[in-house]
C-alpha positions as CSV (number, residue, x, y, z in Angstrom):
1,M,94.1,-156.7,69.4
2,Q,95.6,-157.3,66.0
3,E,92.2,-158.4,64.5
4,R,90.6,-155.1,65.7
5,K,93.4,-153.1,64.1
6,E,92.8,-155.0,60.7
7,I,89.1,-154.3,60.7
8,N,89.8,-150.5,61.3
9,V,92.3,-150.5,58.5
10,E,89.8,-152.1,56.1
11,I,87.0,-149.8,57.2
12,G,89.2,-146.8,56.9
13,L,90.3,-147.6,53.4
14,R,86.6,-148.1,52.4
15,I,85.8,-144.7,53.8
16,K,88.7,-143.1,52.0
17,N,87.7,-144.6,48.7
18,A,84.2,-143.6,49.1
19,R,85.2,-140.0,50.0
20,E,87.5,-139.8,46.9
21,R,84.8,-141.2,44.6
22,A,82.6,-138.4,46.0
23,G,85.2,-135.9,45.1
24,L,85.7,-134.6,48.5
25,T,88.9,-133.5,50.2
26,Q,89.6,-134.6,53.7
27,E,89.1,-131.1,54.9
28,R,85.7,-130.6,53.3
29,F,84.7,-134.2,54.3
30,S,85.7,-133.5,57.9
31,E,83.5,-130.3,57.9
32,L,80.5,-132.2,56.6
33,I,80.6,-135.1,59.1
34,E,81.6,-132.8,62.0
35,L,84.9,-134.3,62.8
36,G,88.3,-132.7,62.8
37,P,90.7,-133.3,59.8
38,K,93.1,-135.1,62.0
39,S,90.3,-137.4,63.2
40,V,89.3,-138.1,59.6
41,S,92.9,-138.8,58.7
42,A,93.3,-141.2,61.6
43,L,90.0,-142.9,60.7
44,E,91.0,-143.4,57.1
45,R,94.5,-144.9,58.2
46,G,92.7,-147.2,60.6
47,T,94.5,-146.0,63.6
48,V,91.2,-145.5,65.5
49,G,87.9,-147.2,65.2
50,I,84.5,-145.7,64.1
51,S,81.5,-144.9,66.2
52,L,78.0,-145.5,65.1
53,T,77.3,-141.8,65.1
54,T,80.2,-141.2,62.8
55,L,79.3,-144.1,60.6
56,K,75.8,-142.7,60.3
57,R,77.1,-139.3,59.3
58,I,79.5,-140.7,56.8
59,C,76.9,-142.8,55.1
60,S,74.5,-139.8,55.0
61,V,77.1,-137.4,53.6
62,L,78.3,-139.9,51.0
63,S,74.8,-141.3,50.3
64,I,75.9,-144.9,50.7
65,P,74.6,-147.9,52.8
66,S,76.6,-148.6,55.9
67,D,77.1,-152.2,54.6
68,Q,79.3,-150.7,52.0
69,I,81.6,-149.3,54.7
70,L,81.5,-152.3,57.0
71,F,81.6,-155.2,54.5
72,G,82.8,-153.5,51.2
73,E,81.3,-154.0,47.8
74,M,79.3,-157.1,47.7
75,E,78.2,-159.0,44.6
76,K,74.4,-159.0,44.3
77,N,72.2,-161.6,43.0
78,D,69.6,-161.0,40.4
79,V,66.5,-162.0,42.2
80,S,64.0,-160.4,39.8
81,D,62.9,-163.7,38.2
82,L,62.4,-165.3,41.6
83,S,60.5,-162.3,42.9
84,I,58.1,-162.4,40.0
85,R,57.4,-166.1,40.6
86,L,56.9,-165.4,44.3
87,E,54.5,-162.7,43.6
88,Q,52.3,-164.9,41.7
89,L,51.9,-167.6,44.5
90,P,48.8,-167.6,46.5
91,P,49.2,-166.2,50.1
92,E,49.3,-169.6,51.7
93,Q,52.0,-171.0,49.4
94,Y,54.0,-167.8,49.7
95,Q,54.1,-168.1,53.4
96,I,55.4,-171.7,53.2
97,V,58.1,-170.6,50.8
98,R,59.0,-167.6,53.0
99,E,59.4,-169.9,56.0
100,I,61.6,-172.4,54.3
101,V,63.8,-169.5,52.9
102,L,64.1,-167.9,56.2
103,K,65.1,-171.3,57.8
104,L,67.8,-171.8,55.0
105,L,69.2,-168.4,55.5
106,E,69.4,-169.0,59.3
107,A,71.3,-172.3,58.6
108,F,73.7,-170.6,56.2
109,A,74.4,-167.9,58.8
110,L,75.2,-170.8,61.3
111,Q,77.8,-172.3,59.0
112,K,79.9,-169.0,58.9
C-alpha cells in the first residue's frame, strides 16, 4: 500500500508542476479538466490516484505527453546521426538492424 501512495505523490507533484508552468490556478485547471477543485487538490497532493480519463484530459489541457506525468522528465538521446545512417541502408539491411535493435531493447527491458 505504501508503494501505491508514493507513486500517487510523485504523479501529483508532476501534475502540479506542469499546471504551474502552464500558468493555471487550481480552480481554472479544474474547470478545464472537468474535475472539482478539491479533486485536483487531492490529486496534486497524491492522496488519490489518477484515472486514465483524467490523465488524458490533463495531458490534452497542458499539451504534454502522458510519459511526462507518469515518468517525469527523461533525458533524451540524440539519435539524429544514427537515423541518417539507417535511412541510407538498403531495405534488407535496415530490416536486419531493426530486428537486432528490437531484440536488444527487449533484453534491456527484461533487466529492469
